[in-house]
PAGURO-621688 format. One record per residue (C-alpha): x negated, y negated, z; residue number from 0. Coordinates in steps of 0.02 Angstrom, whole numbers, plus 32768, in hexadecimal, padded with zeros to 4 digits. Each point is the difference from the previous one (the first is absolute). Example, Ala and Ser with C-alpha at 12.3 -4.5 7.8 and 13.67 -1.06 7.14 Angstrom:
{rec {7D99 80E1 8186} 0}
{rec {7FBB 7F54 7FDF} 1}
! end
This chain:
{rec {27D6 771A BB40} 0}
{rec {7FF3 7FAA 80A1} 1}
{rec {7FED 8066 80A4} 2}
{rec {80A8 8011 8054} 3}
{rec {7FFE 7FCE 80BD} 4}
{rec {8052 8059 807B} 5}
{rec {808C 7FA1 8062} 6}
{rec {7FE9 7F63 7F97} 7}
{rec {80AF 7FC1 8034} 8}
{rec {7FB3 7FCD 80AB} 9}
{rec {7F76 7FA7 7FA9} 10}
{rec {8080 7F9B 7FAD} 11}
{rec {8062 7FDB 809E} 12}
{rec {7F5E 7FCD 8044} 13}
{rec {7FE6 7F7B 7F72} 14}
{rec {80A0 7FBA 802E} 15}
{rec {7FD6 8006 80B7} 16}
{rec {7F6C 7F9B 7FE1} 17}
{rec {8063 7F7C 7F97} 18}
{rec {8072 7FEC 808D} 19}
{rec {7F6B 7FE2 807A} 20}
{rec {7FC5 7F6E 7F92} 21}
{rec {80BC 7FC7 7FF4} 22}
{rec {801A 7FF4 80B3} 23}
{rec {7F53 7FC3 8026} 24}
{rec {8029 7F6C 7F94} 25}
{rec {80A5 7FD8 8057} 26}
{rec {7FBD 8010 80B4} 27}
{rec {7F64 7F9D 7FEA} 28}
{rec {806F 7F68 8023} 29}
{rec {8045 803E 80A2} 30}
{rec {7F56 801E 8044} 31}
{rec {7FB2 7F5E 7FC4} 32}
{rec {8099 7FA1 8038} 33}
{rec {7FC8 7FBB 80A4} 34}
{rec {7F67 7FB5 7FAD} 35}
{rec {8055 7FD0 7F64} 36}
{rec {8090 7FA1 8066} 37}
{rec {7F6C 7F99 8059} 38}
{rec {7FA9 7FDC 7F5E} 39}
{rec {808D 7FD4 7F97} 40}
{rec {806B 7FB1 8091} 41}
{rec {8090 8080 7FEC} 42}
{rec {8095 8005 8082} 43}
{rec {804C 80A6 802E} 44}
{rec {8095 7FCF 7F98} 45}
{rec {7F8D 7FE0 7F6A} 46}
{rec {7FB0 80A3 8013} 47}
{rec {80A3 8053 8002} 48}
{rec {8032 7FA2 7F5E} 49}
{rec {7F61 803F 7FB3} 50}
{rec {802A 80B7 8035} 51}
{rec {80B7 7FE6 7FBF} 52}
{rec {7FC3 7FC3 7F4F} 53}
{rec {7F9E 80A4 7FEF} 54}
{rec {8095 8066 8039} 55}
{rec {8084 7FB3 7F8C} 56}
{rec {7F91 800C 7F67} 57}
{rec {7FD9 80BB 8030} 58}
{rec {80B3 8016 801C} 59}
{rec {8041 7FC5 7F59} 60}
{rec {7F74 8046 7F9E} 61}
{rec {8016 80AB 8047} 62}
{rec {808B 8035 7F83} 63}
{rec {7FB1 7FAD 7F72} 64}
{rec {7F51 805A 802A} 65}
{rec {8069 80A8 800E} 66}
{rec {804C 7FE2 7F56} 67}
{rec {7F5A 7FD3 7FB2} 68}
{rec {7FB2 809E 804D} 69}
{rec {8091 806B 7FB5} 70}
{rec {7FE4 7FB3 7F53} 71}
{rec {7F4B 7FEF 7FF8} 72}
{rec {7FC8 809A 8060} 73}
{rec {7FAA 8014 80A2} 74}
{rec {7F4C 7FEB 7FBE} 75}
{rec {8011 7F66 7F9B} 76}
{rec {8082 7FAF 806E} 77}
{rec {7FA5 8016 80A8} 78}
{rec {7F58 7FD0 7FB4} 79}
{rec {804D 7F54 7FBD} 80}
{rec {8049 7FD1 80A8} 81}
{rec {7F60 8036 8062} 82}
{rec {7F97 7F88 7F99} 83}
{rec {8079 7F77 8018} 84}
{rec {8013 801B 80BC} 85}
{rec {7F39 8004 8011} 86}
{rec {7FEF 7F58 7FAD} 87}
{rec {809B 7FAF 805C} 88}
{rec {7FAE 803C 80A5} 89}
{rec {7F55 7FAF 7FD1} 90}
{rec {8057 7F5E 7FDA} 91}
{rec {8038 7FE5 80AA} 92}
{rec {7F47 7FCD 8033} 93}
{rec {8031 7F63 7FAB} 94}
{rec {8095 7FD2 806A} 95}
{rec {7FF7 7F55 804C} 96}
{rec {80A3 7FFB 805D} 97}
{rec {80A1 8060 8022} 98}
{rec {8048 7FD7 7F5F} 99}
{rec {7F77 803F 7F91} 100}
{rec {7FDE 8098 8076} 101}
{rec {80C0 801F 7FEA} 102}
{rec {7FF2 7FF1 7F42} 103}
{rec {7F6A 807A 7FF8} 104}
{rec {8054 807F 8070} 105}
{rec {80A1 7FF7 7F9E} 106}
{rec {7F91 803B 7F6B} 107}
{rec {7FC1 8084 8064} 108}
{rec {80AE 803E 8033} 109}
{rec {8030 7FFB 7F46} 110}
{rec {7F76 806E 7FD0} 111}
{rec {7FF0 807A 8093} 112}
{rec {80BB 8032 7FEC} 113}
{rec {7FCA 8094 7F8A} 114}
{rec {7F9F 805B 8093} 115}
{rec {807B 8063 8052} 116}
{rec {8073 802A 7F5E} 117}
{rec {7F67 8035 7FAB} 118}
{rec {7FD2 8074 8086} 119}
{rec {80B1 8053 8003} 120}
{rec {7FFE 800F 7F46} 121}
{rec {7F5B 8054 8009} 122}
{rec {8037 807F 8083} 123}
{rec {8090 802D 7F9A} 124}
{rec {7F93 801C 7F66} 125}
{rec {7F80 8061 8050} 126}
{rec {8062 8065 8090} 127}
{rec {8080 8087 8015} 128}
{rec {8090 7FD3 8077} 129}
{rec {7FC1 8071 808F} 130}
{rec {7F51 7F98 7FFB} 131}
{rec {8044 7F50 7FD9} 132}
{rec {801D 7FC3 80B9} 133}
{rec {7F4F 8033 801E} 134}
{rec {7FB9 7FAA 7F6B} 135}
{rec {805D 7F64 802C} 136}
{rec {7FC9 8008 80A5} 137}
{rec {7F44 800B 7FCE} 138}
{rec {800B 7F65 7F85} 139}
{rec {806B 7FA2 807E} 140}
{rec {7F5D 8009 8072} 141}
{rec {7FB9 7F74 7F89} 142}
{rec {8080 7F89 8043} 143}
{rec {7FCB 800F 80B6} 144}
{rec {7F4D 8024 7FDA} 145}
{rec {7FF5 7F69 7FA4} 146}
{rec {8048 7FA3 8097} 147}
{rec {7F87 805F 8071} 148}
{rec {7F68 7FC2 7F9B} 149}
{rec {8040 7F4E 7FFC} 150}
{rec {7FCC 7FCA 80B8} 151}
{rec {7F4D 8036 7FFB} 152}
{rec {7FDF 7FBE 7F51} 153}
{rec {8045 7F5B 801D} 154}
{rec {7FAF 7FE5 80A4} 155}
{rec {7F59 8030 7FB3} 156}
{rec {8025 7F81 7F73} 157}
{rec {802C 7F7F 808C} 158}
{rec {7F61 8021 805F} 159}
{rec {7F8E 8005 7F6B} 160}
{rec {803C 7F74 7F9A} 161}
{rec {80B7 7FB9 7FE5} 162}
{rec {80B1 804A 7FEE} 163}
{rec {7FF5 7FE0 7F40} 164}
{rec {7F8B 8090 7FFC} 165}
{rec {8081 808A 8037} 166}
{rec {806B 7FD0 7F6E} 167}
{rec {7F7A 8009 7F82} 168}
{rec {7FC4 80AA 8040} 169}
{rec {80AB 8042 7FFC} 170}
{rec {8022 7FBF 7F4E} 171}
{rec {7F5C 8051 7FC1} 172}
{rec {802C 80A4 804C} 173}
{rec {80A3 7FFA 7FA9} 174}
{rec {7FAF 7FDB 7F53} 175}
{rec {7F8D 8099 801D} 176}
{rec {8090 806E 802B} 177}
{rec {805D 7FD7 7F63} 178}
{rec {7F72 8030 7F8F} 179}
{rec {7FF7 80A1 805B} 180}
{rec {80B9 8023 7FEC} 181}
{rec {7FFD 7FE4 7F45} 182}
{rec {7F6C 8079 7FEE} 183}
{rec {8045 808D 8075} 184}
{rec {80BE 7FFA 7FFF} 185}
{rec {8072 8064 7F81} 186}
{rec {80AE 8048 8002} 187}
{rec {8002 80B9 8013} 188}
{rec {8033 801A 7F4C} 189}
{rec {7F6A 7FA6 7FC3} 190}
{rec {7F77 802D 8081} 191}
{rec {7F7C 8076 7FB6} 192}
{rec {7FC3 8034 80A8} 193}
{rec {80A6 8045 803A} 194}
{rec {8007 80BD 7FF0} 195}
{rec {8098 8057 7FAF} 196}
{rec {8028 8057 80AE} 197}
{rec {8002 7F64 805E} 198}
{rec {806A 7FAE 7F73} 199}
{rec {807C 808A 8012} 200}
{rec {7FFF 7FF5 80BB} 201}
{rec {8027 7F48 7FF4} 202}
{rec {808D 8012 7F86} 203}
{rec {804D 809E 803E} 204}
{rec {8010 7FB4 80B2} 205}
{rec {8057 7F5D 7FD3} 206}
{rec {80C0 7FE1 7FFF} 207}
{rec {8059 8017 7F56} 208}
{rec {8007 7F3B 7FF5} 209}
{rec {7F42 7FF9 7FF9} 210}
{rec {7FD9 809F 7F94} 211}
{rec {8075 7FD4 7F77} 212}
{rec {7FA5 7FA4 7F76} 213}
{rec {8090 7F8E 7FD4} 214}
{rec {8039 7FC5 80A6} 215}
{rec {8078 7F71 7FE8} 216}
{rec {7FDD 7F4F 804B} 217}
{rec {8086 7FA7 8050} 218}
{rec {800D 7F39 7FF6} 219}
{rec {7FC9 7FAD 809A} 220}
{rec {80BB 7FC8 800E} 221}
{rec {803B 80AB 800D} 222}
{rec {7F71 802C 8076} 223}
{rec {802F 7F72 807B} 224}
{rec {80B9 802A 7FFB} 225}
{rec {7FE4 80B2 8033} 226}
{rec {8008 8050 80A6} 227}
{rec {7F5E 8048 7FF0} 228}
{rec {7FA8 7F57 7FF7} 229}
{rec {8059 7FB5 809F} 230}
{rec {7FD5 80A0 8060} 231}
{rec {7F48 7FC4 7FEB} 232}
{rec {8023 7F46 7FE0} 233}
{rec {8052 7FD2 80AB} 234}
{rec {7F76 8069 8068} 235}
{rec {7F7D 7F9C 7FAB} 236}
{rec {804B 7F62 8023} 237}
{rec {8007 8034 80BE} 238}
{rec {7F56 804C 800D} 239}
{rec {7F89 7F9A 7FA0} 240}
{rec {8001 7F68 806A} 241}
{rec {7FA7 806B 807C} 242}
{rec {7F69 802B 7F9A} 243}
{rec {7FF1 7F4D 7FBF} 244}
{rec {8008 7FBD 80A4} 245}
{rec {7F6E 807E 8032} 246}
{rec {7FA2 7FC7 7F6D} 247}
{rec {8015 7F3F 800C} 248}
{rec {800A 7FE1 80C1} 249}
{rec {7F9B 8083 8062} 250}
{rec {7F59 7F9A 7FFF} 251}
{rec {805B 7F62 803B} 252}
{rec {8063 8066 807E} 253}
{rec {7F65 803D 8049} 254}
{rec {7FB4 7F54 8009} 255}
{rec {808A 7F91 8034} 256}
{rec {806D 807C 806F} 257}
{rec {7F7A 807A 8041} 258}
{rec {7F70 7F79 8004} 259}
{rec {7F79 8068 7FA2} 260}
{rec {7F64 7FB6 7FA4} 261}
{rec {7FD6 801E 7F4F} 262}
{rec {7F83 808D 802C} 263}
{rec {8090 8058 8060} 264}
{rec {8072 7FEC 7F68} 265}
{rec {7F7C 8056 7F95} 266}
{rec {7FF4 808F 8082} 267}
{rec {80B4 801E 801D} 268}
{rec {806D 7FAF 7F6D} 269}
{rec {7FD1 8094 7F91} 270}
{rec {804B 8088 8072} 271}
{rec {80BC 7FF1 7FDC} 272}
{rec {7FD3 801E 7F46} 273}
{rec {7F91 8099 802A} 274}
{rec {809D 8041 8063} 275}
{rec {805F 7FD7 7F5B} 276}
{rec {7F8F 806D 7F9A} 277}
{rec {8025 808B 807D} 278}
{rec {80BA 7FE4 7FE1} 279}
{rec {7FEA 800A 7F4C} 280}
{rec {7FA7 80A7 7FF6} 281}
{rec {8069 8057 8090} 282}
{rec {80AB 7FB1 7FBB} 283}
{rec {7FCB 804A 7F57} 284}
{rec {7FE5 80B2 8046} 285}
{rec {8088 7FFB 807C} 286}
{rec {8083 800A 7F74} 287}
{rec {7FC9 80A3 7FB6} 288}
{rec {7FE6 8047 80B1} 289}
{rec {80AB 7FD2 802D} 290}
{rec {8041 8048 7F64} 291}
{rec {7F9C 80A6 8018} 292}
{rec {8016 8020 80C4} 293}
{rec {80A2 7F9E 802D} 294}
{rec {805C 804F 7F68} 295}
{rec {8042 7F5D 7FC4} 296}
{rec {8003 7FCB 7F47} 297}
{rec {7F72 7F9A 7FC0} 298}
{rec {8072 7F69 7FE9} 299}
{rec {8033 800F 80B9} 300}
{rec {7F56 800F 803B} 301}
{rec {7FE4 7F5E 7FB9} 302}
{rec {8085 7FAD 805E} 303}
{rec {7FBA 8051 8099} 304}
{rec {7F60 7FAD 7FEE} 305}
{rec {804D 7F52 7FE5} 306}
{rec {8060 801C 80A7} 307}
{rec {7F5F 803A 8058} 308}
{rec {7FAB 7F5B 7FC3} 309}
{rec {8092 7F99 8039} 310}
{rec {7FFC 8046 80AC} 311}
{rec {7F48 7FDF 8010} 312}
{rec {8016 7F4B 7FDE} 313}
{rec {8054 7FEB 80A7} 314}
{rec {7F5A 8000 804C} 315}
{rec {7FCB 7F56 7FB2} 316}
{rec {80A4 7FC2 801F} 317}
{rec {7FDD 8004 80C0} 318}
{rec {7F54 7F9E 7FEC} 319}
{rec {8040 7F73 8072} 320}
{rec {8010 807F 8090} 321}
{rec {7F43 801E 800C} 322}
{rec {7F80 7F7F 804C} 323}
{rec {7F5D 8055 7FBF} 324}
{rec {7FC3 7FC3 7F51} 325}
{rec {7FC3 80B2 7FE6} 326}
{rec {80A3 8050 8025} 327}
{rec {8048 7F84 7F80} 328}
{rec {7F81 8035 7F82} 329}
{rec {8038 80B3 8029} 330}
{rec {80B8 7FDE 7FDC} 331}
{rec {7FD5 7FAB 7F5E} 332}
{rec {7FA1 8094 7FD3} 333}
{rec {80A0 805D 8021} 334}
{rec {8059 7F8B 7F8F} 335}
{rec {7F86 8016 7F6E} 336}
{rec {8011 80BD 8009} 337}
{rec {80BA 7FEE 8008} 338}
{rec {8018 7F8F 7F75} 339}
{rec {7F8C 8060 7F7C} 340}
{rec {805C 809A 8030} 341}
{rec {80A5 7FBD 7FE2} 342}
{rec {7FC2 7FA5 7F69} 343}
{rec {7FB5 8092 7FA4} 344}
{rec {8098 8069 801F} 345}
{rec {8068 7F7C 7FA9} 346}
{rec {7F86 8001 7F71} 347}
{rec {8012 80BB 7FF0} 348}
{rec {80C0 7FF2 8006} 349}
{rec {7FFD 7F7C 7F75} 350}
{rec {7F9A 807A 7F99} 351}
{rec {807F 8089 8025} 352}
{rec {8094 7F8E 7FCC} 353}
{rec {7FC1 7FBA 7F58} 354}
{rec {7FC4 803D 7F5D} 355}
{rec {7F43 7FF7 7FC0} 356}
{rec {8039 7F71 7F8A} 357}
{rec {8051 7F93 8083} 358}
{rec {7FA9 8030 809E} 359}
{rec {7F82 7F67 7FFC} 360}
{rec {808C 7F88 7FD9} 361}
{rec {806A 8047 8091} 362}
{rec {7F6E 7FF4 8075} 363}
{rec {7FD9 7F53 7FC8} 364}
{rec {80B5 7FC8 8019} 365}
{rec {7FFF 804C 80AC} 366}
{rec {7F5F 7FB2 8029} 367}
{rec {8057 7F52 7FCB} 368}
{rec {8090 801F 8079} 369}
{rec {7F77 8029 808C} 370}
{rec {7F95 7F5C 7FE0} 371}
{rec {8099 7F9E 7FF6} 372}
{rec {802C 8037 80A8} 373}
{rec {7F4C 7FEC 803D} 374}
{rec {7FF7 7F4F 7FC1} 375}
{rec {80A2 7FCC 8056} 376}
{rec {7FC1 804D 809F} 377}
{rec {7F54 7FA3 7FEE} 378}
{rec {8050 7F69 7FE0} 379}
{rec {8060 800B 80AB} 380}
{rec {7F6A 804C 8050} 381}
{rec {7F98 7F5F 7FD9} 382}
{rec {8082 7F9E 8057} 383}
{rec {8036 8063 8089} 384}
{rec {7F53 8046 803F} 385}
{rec {7FD6 7F57 804B} 386}
{rec {80AC 7FF5 8060} 387}
{rec {8022 80B5 803C} 388}
{rec {7F56 8055 7FE2} 389}
{rec {7FD5 809E 7FAF} 390}
{rec {804B 8084 806D} 391}
{rec {80BA 7FEB 7FD5} 392}
{rec {7FD4 7FFD 7F43} 393}
{rec {7F9E 80AA 8010} 394}
{rec {80A0 803B 8059} 395}
{rec {806E 7FCA 7F77} 396}
{rec {7F86 8057 7F7F} 397}
{rec {8020 80AD 8064} 398}
{rec {80C0 7FEA 7FF2} 399}
{rec {7FEE 7FE3 7F43} 400}
{rec {7FA9 80A5 7FEC} 401}
{rec {8076 805F 8064} 402}
{rec {8095 7FC1 7F97} 403}
{rec {7F94 8020 7F64} 404}
{rec {7FF3 80B6 802A} 405}
{rec {80BB 800D 8026} 406}
{rec {801C 7FBA 7F4F} 407}
{rec {7F94 8083 7FA9} 408}
{rec {8056 808D 8064} 409}
{rec {80B3 7FC9 7FC6} 410}
{rec {7FDF 7FC2 7F53} 411}
{rec {7F75 805E 7FAD} 412}
{rec {8031 809F 7FA6} 413}
{rec {7F94 8070 7F8A} 414}
{rec {8018 7FE2 7F4A} 415}
{rec {7FE4 80B6 7FDA} 416}
{rec {7FBE 8097 8067} 417}
{rec {7F44 7FDC 8023} 418}
{rec {7F81 807D 7FBD} 419}
{rec {7FCD 8073 8079} 420}
! end
């Protein structure tokens, strides 16, 4: 008999977090390398925006498919297959010769990376009771911003010691290595031989009825998309996702073109908003149970309050045009990173509260599709308008979007059943 590992559910969420680090490192490699690649491949700002949109559209339309496959194949096999595919797609970008080929490879990356967040939410619903789920989601969601945090120093190192192609090849190799570890270490709680009976009982007894029941029904995607539950998270995703995708794709270019920083300064400062985003992931996760306990609101209401907190903090980067110092601008972008990941983690927790275990990845993927369609539309406009009106008005629009998103959550989202306490 294998030795039981105390608190193994936290090791499992650590595995998911590491996977998302590689996932977001792959997507953020482009934004940091963009100034050099635009010169090397003779790309215009509009062509760069087209490349970003190609990734976003492929990611958007693949999200519900990825979620369905994860619900069908299971978290272990489904996530591993997608991870191997995105690693190869990331590495393939090293062979880009122009914006069309770069857009093709980034489109492939979008198709394959789409499983990251749905897999994380599904793993959290499998391994955690309701009271801990927002904390678990906050921890695995760190991977998204930590991957973005690592991209600037890694890519700048590759540029200074070789060529931009190195960065894509290195990240691809990291993804293959993670896939192997995932297949060796991850199991569902019912199959994990190192999970103690006491911890298994703790997990199952703390889950809502629609997770604890073995025969939980799965609604068709057409039923999900017609439900109030879906639109209570789908509309906020449409409105909030453009902010995060703008940060991921445009911060290095903003720092160079608008704030006149050099490549070394980008390496020094471009990671900071994503470090702040890490803090938002963790604090946002713990804020929900804290509000539940100390403010005496329901667990579901506490999720809504976290969304509102994140939306209000987004007003900070919305005012970025009012500051002259580039360091003040970085500070406001840090507040934006913190704000978005606080809001985003709470939305994922609400999704897990609203949907059953056999449909939560599908619902998360469909919500992600809505979010990335909104992000792709905004990015397409961004590429055109940024040369005409500048960055500041567009950051202000993002802040307004997030405030509206919070209002929609407060009005539409209603708990499916009383949450476990």
